[in-house]
mmCIF file of the C-alpha atoms, coordinates in Angstrom:
data_MODEL
# 
_entry.id   MODEL 
# 
loop_
_atom_site.group_PDB 
_atom_site.id 
_atom_site.type_symbol 
_atom_site.label_atom_id 
_atom_site.label_alt_id 
_atom_site.label_comp_id 
_atom_site.label_asym_id 
_atom_site.label_entity_id 
_atom_site.label_seq_id 
_atom_site.pdbx_PDB_ins_code 
_atom_site.Cartn_x 
_atom_site.Cartn_y 
_atom_site.Cartn_z 
_atom_site.occupancy 
_atom_site.B_iso_or_equiv 
_atom_site.pdbx_formal_charge 
_atom_site.auth_seq_id 
_atom_site.auth_comp_id 
_atom_site.auth_asym_id 
_atom_site.auth_atom_id 
_atom_site.pdbx_PDB_model_num 
ATOM 1  C CA . MET A 1 1  ? -73.308  -79.767  -26.192 1.00 0.00 ? 1  MET A CA 1 
ATOM 2  C CA . LEU A 1 2  ? -74.029  -82.957  -28.134 1.00 0.00 ? 2  LEU A CA 1 
ATOM 3  C CA . GLY A 1 3  ? -77.228  -81.601  -29.636 1.00 0.00 ? 3  GLY A CA 1 
ATOM 4  C CA . ASN A 1 4  ? -75.452  -80.666  -32.865 1.00 0.00 ? 4  ASN A CA 1 
ATOM 5  C CA . LEU A 1 5  ? -74.572  -84.268  -33.749 1.00 0.00 ? 5  LEU A CA 1 
ATOM 6  C CA . THR A 1 6  ? -76.289  -85.615  -36.826 1.00 0.00 ? 6  THR A CA 1 
ATOM 7  C CA . GLY A 1 7  ? -76.550  -89.121  -38.216 1.00 0.00 ? 7  GLY A CA 1 
ATOM 8  C CA . TRP A 1 8  ? -73.379  -88.617  -40.245 1.00 0.00 ? 8  TRP A CA 1 
ATOM 9  C CA . HIS A 1 9  ? -71.374  -87.666  -37.176 1.00 0.00 ? 9  HIS A CA 1 
ATOM 10 C CA . ILE A 1 10 ? -72.508  -90.792  -35.339 1.00 0.00 ? 10 ILE A CA 1 
ATOM 11 C CA . LEU A 1 11 ? -71.710  -92.939  -38.385 1.00 0.00 ? 11 LEU A CA 1 
ATOM 12 C CA . ILE A 1 12 ? -68.187  -91.491  -38.603 1.00 0.00 ? 12 ILE A CA 1 
ATOM 13 C CA . VAL A 1 13 ? -67.589  -92.040  -34.868 1.00 0.00 ? 13 VAL A CA 1 
ATOM 14 C CA . ALA A 1 14 ? -68.827  -95.650  -35.192 1.00 0.00 ? 14 ALA A CA 1 
ATOM 15 C CA . GLY A 1 15 ? -66.447  -96.220  -38.125 1.00 0.00 ? 15 GLY A CA 1 
ATOM 16 C CA . VAL A 1 16 ? -63.500  -94.873  -36.147 1.00 0.00 ? 16 VAL A CA 1 
ATOM 17 C CA . VAL A 1 17 ? -64.402  -97.125  -33.206 1.00 0.00 ? 17 VAL A CA 1 
ATOM 18 C CA . VAL A 1 18 ? -64.494  -100.170 -35.508 1.00 0.00 ? 18 VAL A CA 1 
ATOM 19 C CA . LEU A 1 19 ? -61.113  -99.246  -36.948 1.00 0.00 ? 19 LEU A CA 1 
ATOM 20 C CA . LEU A 1 20 ? -59.537  -98.714  -33.523 1.00 0.00 ? 20 LEU A CA 1 
ATOM 21 C CA . PHE A 1 21 ? -60.896  -101.729 -31.662 1.00 0.00 ? 21 PHE A CA 1 
ATOM 22 C CA . GLY A 1 22 ? -61.599  -104.170 -34.456 1.00 0.00 ? 22 GLY A CA 1 
ATOM 23 C CA . ALA A 1 23 ? -64.885  -105.863 -35.218 1.00 0.00 ? 23 ALA A CA 1 
ATOM 24 C CA . SER A 1 24 ? -64.092  -108.888 -33.042 1.00 0.00 ? 24 SER A CA 1 
ATOM 25 C CA . LYS A 1 25 ? -63.825  -106.878 -29.811 1.00 0.00 ? 25 LYS A CA 1 
ATOM 26 C CA . LEU A 1 26 ? -67.012  -104.838 -30.309 1.00 0.00 ? 26 LEU A CA 1 
ATOM 27 C CA . PRO A 1 27 ? -69.456  -107.526 -29.041 1.00 0.00 ? 27 PRO A CA 1 
ATOM 28 C CA . VAL A 1 28 ? -67.397  -107.976 -25.874 1.00 0.00 ? 28 VAL A CA 1 
ATOM 29 C CA . PHE A 1 29 ? -67.197  -104.215 -25.423 1.00 0.00 ? 29 PHE A CA 1 
ATOM 30 C CA . SER A 1 30 ? -70.956  -103.866 -25.915 1.00 0.00 ? 30 SER A CA 1 
ATOM 31 C CA . LYS A 1 31 ? -71.683  -106.682 -23.456 1.00 0.00 ? 31 LYS A CA 1 
ATOM 32 C CA . ASN A 1 32 ? -69.416  -105.147 -20.804 1.00 0.00 ? 32 ASN A CA 1 
ATOM 33 C CA . LEU A 1 33 ? -70.959  -101.734 -21.343 1.00 0.00 ? 33 LEU A CA 1 
ATOM 34 C CA . GLY A 1 34 ? -74.456  -103.186 -20.988 1.00 0.00 ? 34 GLY A CA 1 
ATOM 35 C CA . GLN A 1 35 ? -73.526  -104.989 -17.783 1.00 0.00 ? 35 GLN A CA 1 
ATOM 36 C CA . SER A 1 36 ? -71.979  -101.822 -16.364 1.00 0.00 ? 36 SER A CA 1 
ATOM 37 C CA . ILE A 1 37 ? -75.123  -99.823  -17.113 1.00 0.00 ? 37 ILE A CA 1 
ATOM 38 C CA . LYS A 1 38 ? -77.267  -102.545 -15.543 1.00 0.00 ? 38 LYS A CA 1 
ATOM 39 C CA . ILE A 1 39 ? -75.150  -102.552 -12.363 1.00 0.00 ? 39 ILE A CA 1 
ATOM 40 C CA . PHE A 1 40 ? -75.206  -98.750  -12.227 1.00 0.00 ? 40 PHE A CA 1 
ATOM 41 C CA . ARG A 1 41 ? -78.999  -98.631  -12.490 1.00 0.00 ? 41 ARG A CA 1 
ATOM 42 C CA . LYS A 1 42 ? -79.335  -101.299 -9.778  1.00 0.00 ? 42 LYS A CA 1 
ATOM 43 C CA . GLU A 1 43 ? -77.086  -99.329  -7.422  1.00 0.00 ? 43 GLU A CA 1 
ATOM 44 C CA . ILE A 1 44 ? -79.062  -96.135  -8.017  1.00 0.00 ? 44 ILE A CA 1 
ATOM 45 C CA . HIS A 1 45 ? -82.284  -98.037  -7.292  1.00 0.00 ? 45 HIS A CA 1 
ATOM 46 C CA . ASP A 1 46 ? -80.774  -99.481  -4.081  1.00 0.00 ? 46 ASP A CA 1 
ATOM 47 C CA . VAL A 1 47 ? -79.692  -96.033  -2.880  1.00 0.00 ? 47 VAL A CA 1 
ATOM 48 C CA . GLN A 1 48 ? -83.166  -94.644  -3.553  1.00 0.00 ? 48 GLN A CA 1 
ATOM 49 C CA . ASP A 1 49 ? -84.723  -97.561  -1.647  1.00 0.00 ? 49 ASP A CA 1 
ATOM 50 C CA . ASP A 1 50 ? -82.384  -96.920  1.294   1.00 0.00 ? 50 ASP A CA 1 
ATOM 51 C CA . ARG A 1 51 ? -83.332  -93.248  1.374   1.00 0.00 ? 51 ARG A CA 1 
ATOM 52 C CA . ARG A 1 52 ? -87.039  -94.092  1.241   1.00 0.00 ? 52 ARG A CA 1 
ATOM 53 C CA . ALA A 1 53 ? -86.625  -96.613  4.076   1.00 0.00 ? 53 ALA A CA 1 
ATOM 54 C CA . GLU A 1 54 ? -84.762  -94.063  6.205   1.00 0.00 ? 54 GLU A CA 1 
ATOM 55 C CA . ALA A 1 55 ? -87.435  -91.447  5.575   1.00 0.00 ? 55 ALA A CA 1 
ATOM 56 C CA . ARG A 1 56 ? -90.181  -93.952  6.392   1.00 0.00 ? 56 ARG A CA 1 
ATOM 57 C CA . ALA A 1 57 ? -88.425  -94.993  9.620   1.00 0.00 ? 57 ALA A CA 1 
ATOM 58 C CA . GLU A 1 58 ? -87.974  -91.352  10.616  1.00 0.00 ? 58 GLU A CA 1 
ATOM 59 C CA . ALA A 1 59 ? -91.633  -90.611  9.925   1.00 0.00 ? 59 ALA A CA 1 
ATOM 60 C CA . GLU A 1 60 ? -92.745  -93.611  11.982  1.00 0.00 ? 60 GLU A CA 1 
ATOM 61 C CA . LYS A 1 61 ? -90.886  -92.413  15.060  1.00 0.00 ? 61 LYS A CA 1 
ATOM 62 C CA . THR A 1 62 ? -93.573  -91.202  17.387  1.00 0.00 ? 62 THR A CA 1 
ATOM 63 C CA . PRO A 1 63 ? -93.058  -89.955  20.916  1.00 0.00 ? 63 PRO A CA 1 
ATOM 64 C CA . VAL A 1 64 ? -93.907  -92.398  23.647  1.00 0.00 ? 64 VAL A CA 1 
ATOM 65 C CA . TYR A 1 65 ? -96.243  -90.975  26.264  1.00 0.00 ? 65 TYR A CA 1 
ATOM 66 C CA . THR A 1 66 ? -96.383  -92.494  29.737  1.00 0.00 ? 66 THR A CA 1 
ATOM 67 C CA . ASP A 1 67 ? -98.173  -91.676  32.966  1.00 0.00 ? 67 ASP A CA 1 
ATOM 68 C CA . GLU A 1 68 ? -94.854  -91.412  34.804  1.00 0.00 ? 68 GLU A CA 1 
ATOM 69 C CA . PRO A 1 69 ? -93.282  -87.978  35.363  1.00 0.00 ? 69 PRO A CA 1 
ATOM 70 C CA . PRO A 1 70 ? -89.902  -87.311  33.758  1.00 0.00 ? 70 PRO A CA 1 
ATOM 71 C CA . ALA A 1 71 ? -86.841  -88.302  35.737  1.00 0.00 ? 71 ALA A CA 1 
ATOM 72 C CA . ALA A 1 72 ? -85.407  -85.652  38.059  1.00 0.00 ? 72 ALA A CA 1 
ATOM 73 C CA . SER A 1 73 ? -82.100  -84.156  37.057  1.00 0.00 ? 73 SER A CA 1 
ATOM 74 C CA . ASP A 1 74 ? -79.327  -82.675  39.181  1.00 0.00 ? 74 ASP A CA 1 
ATOM 75 C CA . GLU A 1 75 ? -79.417  -79.380  37.282  1.00 0.00 ? 75 GLU A CA 1 
ATOM 76 C CA . PRO A 1 76 ? -81.538  -76.545  38.650  1.00 0.00 ? 76 PRO A CA 1 
ATOM 77 C CA . ARG A 1 77 ? -84.512  -75.537  36.536  1.00 0.00 ? 77 ARG A CA 1 
ATOM 78 C CA . SER A 1 78 ? -84.094  -72.375  34.532  1.00 0.00 ? 78 SER A CA 1 
ATOM 79 C CA . ALA A 1 79 ? -86.644  -69.619  34.346  1.00 0.00 ? 79 ALA A CA 1 
ATOM 80 C CA . THR A 1 80 ? -88.973  -69.766  31.369  1.00 0.00 ? 80 THR A CA 1 
ATOM 81 C CA . GLY A 1 81 ? -89.434  -66.028  31.187  1.00 0.00 ? 81 GLY A CA 1 
ATOM 82 C CA . ALA A 1 82 ? -92.986  -66.129  32.504  1.00 0.00 ? 82 ALA A CA 1 
ATOM 83 C CA . ALA A 1 83 ? -93.613  -64.046  35.595  1.00 0.00 ? 83 ALA A CA 1 
ATOM 84 C CA . ALA A 1 84 ? -94.710  -65.829  38.733  1.00 0.00 ? 84 ALA A CA 1 
ATOM 85 C CA . PRO A 1 85 ? -98.167  -64.923  39.971  1.00 0.00 ? 85 PRO A CA 1 
ATOM 86 C CA . ARG A 1 86 ? -98.132  -62.229  42.623  1.00 0.00 ? 86 ARG A CA 1 
ATOM 87 C CA . VAL A 1 87 ? -99.734  -62.992  45.915  1.00 0.00 ? 87 VAL A CA 1 
ATOM 88 C CA . PRO A 1 88 ? -101.148 -59.971  47.733  1.00 0.00 ? 88 PRO A CA 1 
ATOM 89 C CA . GLY A 1 89 ? -99.155  -59.168  50.851  1.00 0.00 ? 89 GLY A CA 1 
ATOM 90 C CA . SER A 1 90 ? -95.968  -60.926  49.739  1.00 0.00 ? 90 SER A CA 1 
ATOM 91 C CA . PRO A 1 91 ? -92.706  -59.003  49.391  1.00 0.00 ? 91 PRO A CA 1 
ATOM 92 C CA . GLN A 1 92 ? -91.669  -58.044  45.855  1.00 0.00 ? 92 GLN A CA 1 
ATOM 93 C CA . HIS A 1 93 ? -88.176  -58.834  44.618  1.00 0.00 ? 93 HIS A CA 1 
# 
């Protein structure tokens, strides 16, 4: 889109900016623009750091294994789909 701009185009745009804003306001405008870019870059860096920290914290979560059995619940256990072993002489369902 802006790839077709040449040095002359940029020079003409700069001249129009000087005519519109005046030479006295350009240093203030440039300083404010520089500060805005600096703040923007810092915020992007902070967001990236936050995402890295969240990913690191998620990766560090490891399951805790104990020797204690899990707590009993009030809900009945559901079948896992595996057939129970058949004992010879027992009735089949």
